[in-house]
C-alpha positions in Angstrom: -55.5 -53.9 -24.0 -56.2 -56.5 -26.7 -58.4 -59.4 -25.9 -57.9 -63.1 -26.8 -60.7 -65.2 -28.2 -62.1 -68.2 -26.3 -60.5 -71.6 -26.9 -59.1 -70.7 -30.3 -61.4 -72.8 -32.5 -60.2 -76.1 -31.2 -62.1 -77.8 -34.0 -59.1 -76.8 -36.2 -57.1 -79.4 -34.5 -56.7 -81.6 -37.6 -56.0 -78.8 -40.0 -52.6 -79.2 -41.8 -50.8 -76.9 -44.1 -47.5 -77.6 -45.7 -45.2 -74.6 -46.7 -41.7 -74.0 -47.9 -39.0 -72.8 -45.6 -37.1 -69.6 -46.3 -33.3 -69.3 -45.9 -32.8 -65.7 -44.8 -32.9 -64.1 -41.3 -32.7 -67.5 -39.4 -33.4 -67.1 -35.7 -34.2 -69.6 -33.0 -35.8 -68.9 -29.5 -36.5 -71.2 -26.6 -39.0 -70.7 -23.8 -39.9 -72.8 -20.7 -43.2 -72.1 -18.9 -46.3 -73.9 -17.6 -50.0 -74.1 -18.1 -52.4 -74.5 -15.2 -56.1 -74.6 -14.5 -56.0 -70.8 -13.9 -53.8 -70.2 -17.0 -54.7 -73.0 -19.4 -53.2 -71.2 -22.5 -50.0 -69.3 -23.0 -49.5 -66.9 -25.9 -46.4 -65.5 -27.6 -46.6 -62.3 -29.8 -44.7 -62.0 -33.1 -44.3 -58.3 -33.9 -43.3 -57.1 -37.4 -43.3 -60.3 -39.3 -42.5 -60.1 -43.0 -44.5 -61.7 -45.8 -42.8 -64.8 -47.1 -41.0 -65.6 -43.8 -41.7 -68.9 -42.2 -42.2 -69.7 -38.5 -41.3 -73.2 -37.2 -42.6 -74.4 -33.9 -41.8 -77.4 -31.7 -43.5 -77.9 -28.3 -42.9 -80.8 -25.9 -44.0 -81.6 -22.3 -43.6 -84.5 -20.0 -46.8 -83.5 -18.2 -49.5 -82.9 -20.8 -50.4 -83.4 -24.5 -49.3 -80.2 -26.3 -51.4 -78.5 -28.9 -50.0 -75.4 -30.7 -51.1 -72.9 -33.3 -50.4 -69.7 -35.2 -53.0 -67.0 -35.4 -53.5 -63.3 -35.9 -52.4 -60.9 -33.1 -55.8 -61.3 -31.3 -56.3 -64.9 -32.2 -59.6 -64.2 -33.8 -58.4 -66.1 -36.9 -56.3 -69.2 -36.6 -54.0 -70.0 -39.5 -52.2 -73.3 -38.6 -52.3 -75.8 -35.7 -50.8 -79.1 -34.7 -51.6 -81.6 -32.0 -49.3 -84.6 -32.5 -46.2 -85.0 -34.6 -46.8 -88.7 -35.1 -49.6 -90.2 -33.0 -49.3 -92.4 -30.9 -45.4 -92.6 -31.1 -44.8 -88.8 -30.7 -47.5 -86.7 -29.1 -45.4 -83.6 -29.0 -46.3 -80.9 -31.5 -44.6 -79.2 -34.4 -45.7 -77.0 -37.3 -44.5 -74.5 -39.9 -46.4 -71.6 -41.4 -45.4 -69.0 -44.0 -46.7 -65.5 -43.4 -48.9 -64.3 -46.2 -48.8 -60.6 -45.2 -46.6 -58.3 -43.2 -47.8 -57.7 -39.7 -48.2 -58.9 -36.2 -49.1 -62.5 -35.3 -49.5 -64.8 -32.2 -48.5 -68.3 -31.2 -50.5 -70.3 -28.6 -50.0 -73.5 -26.6 -52.6 -75.5 -24.7 -53.3 -79.0 -23.7 -55.0 -80.8 -26.6 -57.9 -82.2 -24.7 -58.4 -81.1 -21.1 -58.6 -77.4 -20.1 -57.9 -78.3 -16.5 -54.6 -80.0 -17.3 -51.4 -78.6 -15.7 -47.7 -78.9 -16.5 -44.4 -77.5 -17.7 -43.5 -77.2 -21.4 -40.7 -76.3 -23.7 -41.5 -74.2 -26.8 -38.9 -73.9 -29.5 -39.6 -71.2 -32.0 -37.6 -70.7 -35.2 -37.8 -68.0 -37.8 -36.7 -69.4 -41.2 -35.1 -72.3 -39.2 -36.6 -75.7 -40.2 -34.2 -77.5 -37.9 -36.6 -76.6 -35.1 -39.2 -79.1 -36.3 -37.5 -82.1 -34.7 -36.6 -80.2 -31.5 -32.9 -80.6 -32.1 -31.9 -77.0 -32.3 -30.4 -74.4 -30.0 -31.5 -70.8 -29.4 -29.4 -68.3 -31.4 -29.6 -65.5 -28.8 -31.7 -63.1 -30.8 -35.4 -63.6 -29.7 -38.3 -62.4 -31.9 -41.3 -63.7 -29.9 -42.6 -62.0 -26.7 -44.6 -63.9 -24.1 -48.0 -62.3 -23.8 -49.0 -63.4 -20.3 -46.2 -65.2 -18.3 -47.5 -67.8 -15.9 -44.7 -67.4 -13.5 -42.4 -64.7 -12.3 -38.6 -64.7 -12.4 -37.8 -68.3 -11.5 -34.4 -67.3 -10.2 -36.1 -65.6 -7.3 -37.4 -68.9 -6.0 -35.7 -70.4 -2.9 -35.6 -74.2 -3.3 -35.6 -76.6 -0.3 -32.8 -79.1 -0.2 -35.1 -82.0 -1.1 -36.8 -80.2 -4.0 -36.1 -80.9 -7.7 -33.6 -78.3 -9.0 -32.6 -78.1 -12.7 -30.4 -75.6 -14.5 -29.5 -75.3 -18.1 -26.6 -73.7 -20.0 -25.9 -73.2 -23.7 -22.4 -72.5 -24.8 -19.9 -72.9 -27.7 -16.4 -74.4 -28.0 -14.1 -72.6 -30.4 -11.3 -74.2 -32.3 -9.0 -71.2 -31.5 -9.5 -71.9 -27.8 -6.5 -73.8 -26.5 -7.8 -77.3 -25.6 -11.4 -76.2 -26.6 -12.7 -76.5 -23.0 -15.6 -74.8 -21.2 -15.9 -74.6 -17.4 -18.7 -74.2 -14.9 -18.4 -73.7 -11.2 -20.7 -75.6 -8.8 -21.3 -73.3 -5.9 -21.5 -74.5 -2.3 -22.1 -78.2 -2.9 -22.9 -80.2 0.2 -21.6 -83.5 1.4 -23.8 -86.5 0.5 -25.7 -84.4 -2.1 -25.9 -86.0 -5.6 -25.6 -84.0 -8.7 -26.7 -85.2 -12.2 -25.2 -83.7 -15.4 -26.1 -84.3 -19.0 -24.2 -82.7 -22.0 -25.3 -82.9 -25.6 -24.1 -81.4 -28.9 -25.2 -81.7 -32.5 -21.8 -80.5 -33.7 -19.2 -82.6 -31.8 -18.8 -85.6 -29.5 -18.9 -84.0 -26.0 -17.2 -85.3 -22.8 -18.0 -84.1 -19.3 -15.8 -84.1 -16.2 -16.5 -83.3 -12.6 -13.4 -82.3 -10.6 -12.3 -80.2 -7.7 -12.3 -76.4 -8.2 -8.9 -76.4 -9.9 -9.4 -79.7 -11.7 -6.3 -81.2 -10.1 -8.5 -84.1 -8.8 -11.0 -85.7 -11.2 -14.0 -87.5 -9.5 -16.0 -88.7 -12.5 -15.7 -88.6 -16.3 -17.9 -89.7 -19.2 -17.5 -89.7 -23.0 -20.4 -91.6 -24.5 -23.6 -92.6 -22.7 -23.8 -95.7 -24.8 -22.6 -97.2 -28.1 -25.5 -95.5 -29.8 -25.5 -92.2 -27.8 -22.3 -90.1 -28.1 -23.6 -87.5 -25.7 -22.4 -87.6 -22.1 -23.9 -87.9 -18.6 -22.6 -88.4 -15.1 -23.9 -88.5 -11.5 -21.8 -88.0 -8.4 -22.4 -87.9 -4.7 -20.2 -85.3 -3.0 -17.9 -86.6 -0.3 -17.3 -83.1 1.2 -18.7 -79.6 1.2 -17.2 -77.1 -1.2 -17.0 -75.7 -4.7 -16.4 -78.0 -7.7 -15.9 -77.6 -11.5 -17.7 -79.1 -14.5 -15.5 -79.3 -17.6 -17.0 -79.8 -21.1 -14.8 -80.7 -24.1 -14.7 -82.5 -27.4 -13.7 -86.2 -27.0 -11.1 -86.4 -29.7 -9.9 -83.6 -31.8 -10.8 -80.2 -30.3 -13.8 -79.7 -32.6 -15.9 -76.5 -32.4 -19.6 -76.2 -31.9 -22.5 -75.4 -29.7 -23.6 -77.6 -26.8 -26.1 -77.8 -24.0 -25.5 -78.6 -20.3 -28.3 -79.8 -18.0 -27.5 -79.9 -14.3 -29.8 -81.2 -11.5 -30.2 -81.9 -7.8 -32.9 -84.4 -6.8 -33.5 -84.9 -10.6 -32.1 -88.2 -11.9 -34.3 -87.6 -15.0 -31.4 -85.3 -16.1 -29.4 -88.3 -17.1 -32.0 -89.2 -19.7 -32.6 -85.6 -20.8 -36.2 -85.9 -19.6 -36.7 -82.8 -17.5 -36.8 -79.0 -18.0 -34.9 -76.3 -16.2 -36.9 -74.7 -13.5 -34.9 -71.6 -12.6 -32.6 -73.2 -10.0 -29.0 -71.8 -9.8 -26.7 -74.7 -9.1 -23.6 -73.7 -11.1 -22.2 -70.5 -12.7 -20.3 -70.0 -15.9 -16.6 -69.6 -15.3 -15.5 -66.0 -15.0 -11.8 -65.2 -14.6 -11.0 -63.9 -11.2 -8.6 -61.1 -10.4 -7.1 -60.2 -7.1 -8.1 -57.0 -5.4 -5.4 -54.4 -5.6 -3.4 -54.3 -2.4 -3.0 -50.6 -1.9 -2.5 -50.6 1.8 1.0 -49.2 1.7 1.6 -46.2 4.0 1.4 -42.8 2.4 4.7 -41.3 3.2 6.5 -38.2 2.1 7.8 -37.9 -1.5 11.0 -39.8 -1.9 13.5 -41.0 -4.5 15.6 -44.1 -4.8 18.6 -42.5 -3.0 16.5 -42.3 0.2 15.0 -45.9 0.3 16.2 -49.4 0.8 15.0 -51.9 -1.9 11.8 -53.7 -0.9 11.1 -57.4 -1.2 9.8 -59.1 -4.3 8.2 -62.5 -4.7 10.4 -65.6 -4.2 9.9 -68.3 -6.8 10.1 -72.1 -6.1 13.2 -72.8 -8.2 16.2 -71.2 -9.8 15.2 -67.8 -11.1 15.6 -67.1 -14.8 14.9 -63.9 -16.6 13.6 -62.9 -20.1 14.2 -59.3 -21.0 12.7 -56.8 -23.4 13.5 -53.2 -23.8 11.1 -52.1 -21.0 10.4 -55.4 -19.1 12.1 -58.1 -17.2 10.1 -61.4 -16.8 11.2 -63.5 -13.8 10.4 -67.2 -14.0 11.5 -70.7 -13.0 11.4 -74.1 -14.6 11.3 -75.9 -11.2 8.8 -76.5 -8.4 5.2 -75.3 -8.1 5.9 -72.1 -10.0 7.3 -74.1 -13.0 6.5 -72.7 -16.4 7.9 -73.4 -19.9 9.8 -71.4 -22.5 6.9 -71.3 -24.9 4.8 -69.5 -22.3 7.6 -67.0 -21.6 8.0 -66.4 -25.3 4.3 -65.6 -25.6 4.5 -63.2 -22.8 7.6 -61.5 -24.2 5.9 -61.0 -27.6 3.0 -59.2 -25.9 4.4 -57.0 -23.2 6.0 -54.4 -25.5 2.8 -54.2 -27.5 0.9 -53.4 -24.4 3.3 -50.6 -23.5 3.3 -49.3 -27.1 -0.5 -49.1 -27.3 -1.3 -47.8 -23.8 1.5 -45.2 -23.6 2.1 -44.5 -27.3 -1.1 -44.8 -29.2 -3.5 -44.0 -26.3 -1.4 -41.3 -24.6 -1.3 -42.6 -21.0 1.7 -41.5 -18.8 4.4 -44.1 -18.1 4.4 -45.6 -14.6 7.2 -44.6 -12.3 10.3 -46.8 -12.6 11.3 -48.9 -9.6 14.6 -48.7 -7.6 16.2 -51.8 -9.1 14.4 -54.4 -7.0 14.1 -56.6 -10.2 17.7 -56.1 -11.2 17.3 -52.7 -12.8 14.6 -50.0 -13.4 12.6 -51.9 -16.0 9.0 -53.0 -15.2 8.9 -56.5 -13.7 6.6 -59.5 -14.2 6.9 -62.5 -11.8 5.5 -65.8 -13.2 4.0 -67.7 -10.3 1.5 -70.4 -9.5 -1.4 -68.2 -8.4 -4.4 -69.5 -10.3 -4.5 -73.0 -8.7 -3.4 -71.6 -5.3 -5.6 -68.6 -5.1 -8.0 -68.8 -8.1 -6.7 -65.5 -9.5 -5.3 -64.6 -12.9 -2.8 -62.0 -11.9 -2.2 -58.9 -9.8 -0.3 -55.7 -9.6 1.3 -54.6 -6.3 2.3 -51.1 -5.5 5.3 -50.9 -3.2 6.8 -47.4 -2.6 5.3 -43.9 -2.9 7.5 -41.7 -5.0 5.2 -38.7 -4.8 5.3 -37.1 -8.2 5.4 -39.2 -11.3 8.2 -37.8 -13.5 6.4 -39.0 -16.7 3.3 -36.9 -16.0 3.0 -33.2 -16.8 0.9 -32.8 -13.7 2.2 -32.9 -10.1 1.0 -36.0 -8.2 1.4 -36.5 -4.5 0.8 -40.2 -4.1 2.3 -41.8 -7.2 3.9 -45.2 -6.6 5.9 -47.9 -8.3 5.4 -51.6 -8.0 5.5 -55.0 -9.8 3.1 -57.4 -11.5 2.5 -61.1 -11.2 1.1 -63.6 -13.7 0.0 -67.2 -13.4 2.6 -69.7 -14.6 0.4 -71.5 -17.2 -3.3 -70.5 -17.0 -4.3 -74.1 -17.0 -7.9 -74.3 -16.0 -9.0 -71.3 -18.1 -10.9 -71.8 -21.3 -8.2 -70.0 -23.3 -4.7 -69.8 -21.7 -3.3 -67.5 -24.4 -6.2 -65.1 -24.1 -6.0 -65.2 -20.3 -2.2 -64.4 -20.5 -2.6 -61.4 -22.9 -5.7 -59.9 -21.3 -4.0 -60.1 -17.8 -0.9 -58.5 -19.0 -2.9 -55.6 -20.5 -5.0 -55.3 -17.3 -2.2 -55.5 -14.8 0.2 -53.1 -16.6 -2.6 -50.6 -16.6 -2.8 -50.9 -12.8 0.9 -49.9 -12.8 -0.1 -46.8 -14.9 -2.8 -46.0 -12.3 -0.3 -46.2 -9.5 1.5 -43.4 -11.3 -1.5 -41.2 -10.5 -2.6 -42.4 -7.1 -2.8 -45.4 -4.8 -5.2 -45.9 -2.0 -8.0 -44.0 -3.6 -11.4 -44.6 -1.9 -13.1 -45.5 -5.2 -11.6 -48.9 -5.7 -14.1 -49.7 -8.5 -12.5 -47.2 -10.8 -9.2 -49.0 -10.7 -10.8 -52.3 -11.9 -13.3 -50.7 -14.3 -10.5 -48.7 -16.1 -8.1 -51.6 -16.3 -10.8 -53.9 -17.7 -11.7 -51.3 -20.2 -8.1 -51.0 -21.2 -8.1 -54.7 -22.1 -10.6 -53.9 -24.8 -8.5 -51.0 -26.1 -5.2 -52.7 -26.1 -5.8 -55.7 -28.4 -8.4 -58.1 -29.8 -7.5 -60.6 -27.1 -9.5 -59.7 -24.0 -11.9 -61.3 -21.5 -13.6 -58.2 -20.3 -16.8 -59.2 -22.1 -17.1 -62.0 -19.5 -17.9 -59.5 -16.8 -20.7 -57.5 -18.5 -23.5 -59.8 -17.1 -22.5 -58.7 -13.6 -23.9 -55.2 -14.5 -26.8 -56.4 -16.6 -28.3 -58.8 -14.1 -28.3 -56.2 -11.2 -28.8 -52.8 -12.9 -30.5 -51.5 -9.7 -27.2 -51.4 -7.8 -25.3 -48.2 -7.5 -22.4 -47.4 -9.9 -19.3 -49.1 -8.6 -21.2 -51.3 -6.2 -19.0 -53.8 -4.2 -22.1 -55.7 -3.0 -23.3 -57.6 -6.1 -23.9 -61.3 -6.0 -20.7 -62.2 -8.0 -18.4 -59.7 -6.4 -17.1 -59.0 -9.9 -19.3 -56.0 -10.9 -16.3 -53.6 -10.5 -14.8 -55.3 -13.5 -18.1 -55.1 -15.5 -18.2 -51.3 -14.9 -15.7 -51.0 -17.8 -19.0 -50.5 -19.7 -19.4 -47.1 -17.9 -15.8 -46.1 -18.8 -16.5 -47.1 -22.4 -19.8 -45.2 -22.5 -18.0 -42.0 -21.3 -15.2 -42.5 -23.8 -17.7 -42.9 -26.6 -19.2 -39.5 -25.7 -16.1 -37.6 -24.7 -13.2 -39.4 -26.3 -10.7 -41.9 -24.8 -8.5 -39.1 -23.6 -11.2 -38.0 -21.2 -10.4 -41.1 -19.1 -6.9 -39.8 -18.6 -8.5 -36.6 -17.3 -10.5 -38.7 -14.9 -7.3 -40.1 -13.4 -5.6 -36.7 -13.3 -8.5 -35.6 -11.0 -8.3 -38.8 -9.0 -4.7 -37.8 -8.3 -6.0 -34.7 -6.6 -9.4 -35.7 -5.2 -10.8 -38.7 -3.3 -13.5 -41.2 -4.0 -16.8 -40.4 -5.8 -16.0 -36.7 -5.3 -13.3 -37.1 -7.9 -15.8 -38.9 -10.3 -18.4 -36.1 -10.0 -15.8 -33.4 -10.4 -14.5 -35.2 -13.5 -18.0 -35.1 -15.0 -18.3 -31.4 -14.3 -14.8 -30.9 -15.9 -15.8 -32.5 -19.2 -19.1 -30.6 -19.3 -21.7 -33.2 -18.3 -23.7 -34.3 -15.3 -24.1 -37.6 -13.4 -27.8 -37.7 -14.6 -26.8 -37.5 -18.3 -24.0 -40.0 -17.9 -26.3 -42.5 -16.0 -29.0 -42.1 -18.7 -26.7 -42.8 -21.6 -25.0 -45.6 -19.8 -28.4 -47.2 -19.1 -29.5 -46.9 -22.7 -26.3 -48.3 -24.1 -26.6 -51.3 -21.8 -30.1 -51.9 -23.0 -29.0 -51.7 -26.7 -25.6 -53.4 -26.4 -24.3 -50.2 -27.9 -20.7 -51.1 -27.6 -18.1 -52.2 -30.1 -18.0 -55.6 -28.5 -21.7 -55.8 -28.0 -22.1 -58.7 -30.4 -20.0 -60.8 -28.0 -22.3 -60.1 -25.0 -24.5 -62.8 -23.6 -27.7 -62.2 -21.6 -29.3 -58.8 -21.8 -30.3 -56.4 -19.0 -32.7 -57.7 -16.3 -36.3 -56.5 -16.8 -38.1 -55.8 -13.5 -41.7 -55.4 -14.8 -43.9 -55.6 -17.9 -46.4 -52.9 -18.9 -49.5 -54.3 -20.7 -52.2 -51.9 -19.6 -52.8 -48.7 -17.6 -52.2 -50.2 -14.1 -49.7 -48.6 -11.8 -46.4 -50.5 -11.3 -43.9 -50.5 -8.4 -40.6 -52.0 -7.5 -41.2 -55.7 -7.0 -38.2 -57.8 -6.2 -35.8 -54.9 -5.5 -35.7 -51.1 -5.2 -33.0 -49.0 -6.8 -29.8 -47.8 -5.2 -28.3 -44.3 -5.8 -27.2 -43.9 -9.5 -28.9 -47.2 -10.3 -31.6 -48.1 -12.8 -34.3 -50.6 -13.6 -35.9 -51.6 -16.9 -39.6 -52.0 -17.7 -40.7 -53.7 -20.9 -43.7 -52.0 -22.6 -45.4 -54.9 -24.1 -48.6 -53.4 -25.4 -48.3 -50.5 -27.8 -50.3 -47.4 -26.8 -50.1 -43.8 -25.7 -49.0 -43.8 -22.1 -48.6 -41.0 -19.5 -46.0 -42.0 -16.9 -45.5 -40.2 -13.5 -43.2 -41.0 -10.6 -43.8 -39.1 -7.4 -40.2 -38.9 -6.2 -38.0 -36.0 -7.3 -34.9 -38.1 -6.8 -36.1 -40.4 -9.7 -36.4 -39.8 -13.4 -38.1 -41.6 -16.2 -36.8 -42.4 -19.7 -38.6 -44.1 -22.6 -36.6 -45.8 -25.3 -38.4 -46.8 -28.6 -36.6 -49.1 -30.9 -37.0 -50.2 -34.5 -34.1 -52.6 -35.1 -34.7 -53.2 -38.8 -34.6 -49.5 -39.5 -31.6 -48.8 -37.2 -33.9 -46.4 -35.3 -33.8 -45.5 -31.6 -35.7 -42.6 -30.1 -35.1 -41.5 -26.5 -37.8 -39.6 -24.5 -36.3 -37.8 -21.5 -39.5 -37.4 -19.3 -38.1 -36.4 -15.9 -40.8 -37.2 -13.3 -43.7 -37.1 -15.8 -44.4 -37.4 -19.5 -46.4 -38.9 -22.3 -45.2 -41.2 -25.1 -46.9 -42.9 -28.0 -45.1 -46.3 -28.2 -47.1 -47.5 -31.3 -44.5 -46.5 -33.9 -41.9 -48.9 -32.3 -41.2 -52.6 -32.5 -39.9 -52.5 -28.9 -40.3 -49.9 -26.2 -38.8 -49.8 -22.6 -39.3 -47.5 -19.6 -36.1 -46.9 -17.6 -36.5 -45.8 -14.0 -33.4 -44.0 -12.7 -32.5 -43.1 -9.2 -30.6 -39.8 -9.6 -29.5 -39.5 -5.9 -25.7 -39.5 -5.8 -23.7 -41.8 -3.5 -20.4 -41.0 -1.9 -19.4 -44.6 -1.1 -20.0 -47.5 -3.4 -19.7 -49.9 -0.5 -22.6 -48.3 1.4 -25.5 -47.6 -1.1 -29.1 -47.4 0.0 -32.0 -49.0 -1.9 -35.2 -47.0 -2.4 -38.6 -48.3 -3.6 -40.5 -46.6 -6.4 -44.0 -46.4 -7.9 -45.0 -45.3 -11.4 -48.5 -44.2 -12.2 -49.5 -45.2 -15.7 -52.5 -43.7 -17.4 -54.1 -43.3 -20.8 -52.2 -40.5 -22.5 -54.3 -40.2 -25.6 -55.6 -36.7 -24.5 -52.3 -35.5 -23.1 -49.6 -33.6 -24.9 -47.0 -36.0 -26.1 -43.3 -35.5 -25.4 -40.8 -35.3 -28.3 -37.6 -37.5 -28.5 -34.5 -35.7 -27.3 -32.5 -36.3 -30.4 -29.8 -38.4 -28.9 -28.4 -41.0 -31.2 -27.4 -44.6 -30.4 -26.3 -47.7 -32.3 -28.9 -50.4 -32.4 -26.9 -52.9 -34.5 -26.2 -55.3 -31.5 -29.6 -54.9 -29.8 -31.0 -58.1 -28.4 -34.6 -57.7 -27.2 -35.3 -58.6 -23.5 -38.7 -58.9 -21.9 
């Protein structure tokens, strides 16, 4: 464990060095933390810096007078420092330093003058990004600095009292190709008489902010410009009733594109002046499209055909019903009442439905769903255009209706194949991109119809949604499945297919598992999965499928966990936050589950901060350990499959992670059990080192987490 040196030669406080910024490999990172009497200094490590690159730093605090510096990795030698940007007008700190050699470096922040001072700070760090120097820059999502000794644990685990200051922050982007260029955030469980404060800023466009009811049918407060000189936006509002609300951010005038920041607070009027830092509170959540759970509660009856049944009911629309027809689809809609749509919307749907069928059935080889018995006028597949987003906060659904037994389009013999219909919202107003929502929902819901051609009522509900969400990504470039991946990343300890995550949307995010399997065994293997689902129930079908394609649950879980860490997916560059890190290794102390244990077929990630040779041992045969070493610049990833014990030298890698896996299998994703763990970590310099297992992964989209 490396040691830090004293108080870092504070006498260098007035040393100034001017350097020239570089233009390549620009990255920006932001960090909020605190100093205290017990922790008067915070360090950040910079691994693998290149000669000629320039680091730019900006530090601000409302509690203390910041002092920052750049030094070697142990801080025995200090290269550059800054106390005040412009004393006495601006006592925040900023500096730039160009690295004279390749290697590892450190950043530090302290109070300039009093080692007993305490307070919260914001550190903005830029690699080849001079815009950092005035503090007016946003993080780019690709961190390069690693905090050495965090002064607080995961702030999202703190439970705030109603009267305590709570502040949350979001960064986001408006895109010109987004209809209306609008971003949405949901305020969860607001309480009557509670006051919320919201501030929105952008350096790219003139933002507006709106607070409205959950569907934005009723607007409570709106702001464009804070003042004639400040075109950012800020509002405060005292809720008149309990419930959920929506924050809407847009450009004021012409649908411009750009990045923006949202600051939200309770008991924090300083938000209005942008003079407070986020403290880990969870007040709102980013808008994630909702889908209705498949209603598969129809009775399983004997095989039948259309000559033996009476037509079943279909949705009733609010006005005169019109139809738009393609070769394989009939779209039912109205121009009247609450279900009212318009012809342009119908034309967009018509242009896409046949493409969905062509890709999913033709190019990808799935079997056509059973045709109905004429409930929609004939045997073509039916979409009903209805007001369901405002009414039920859902995008669409597919409804099975009648069991036909065997699907005539499949070469296999099914027992519980069914036909049904699909419903879409009538305008997708209230979504960030109505066209994307329309197209992704068509792709998703039509695949549910395909699934009904294999089986309805299967116990493993999650496989329906995971496969349909994955099929969005396979059908076209227009998909919103990437919105769901954070539901897997933020709770990796939950069992595969869990129905008990915080968002309730993890079943959609499990499309990553389907994609991981398809990467290893081909997209056609997922058809095999559904052929087995037609014959077996629940997780038994999933495990039998893995045996059928020649793998094991352990191998699939390991590769899934590694891909999630690396963002090793075709759409990985569109993902947001990375996987949750449970612990950090920086010496030979033992570690154990802290916040949560691990459910069956779940994992947790441990960041190995200090490079060394480690021997790891876990004393539970139901668990296994994997070490992943990563050199992103060299496109290199090594995987060490340790089982319950092994030794790895992490020194050759820029980043290294220990993955703890619970290999115990579950038979019901709604009833998984959590198990605690403990890993013994010792000096492995005298032990035989394990070799990497030779597995290959793509590191192109890797975004370090710690």
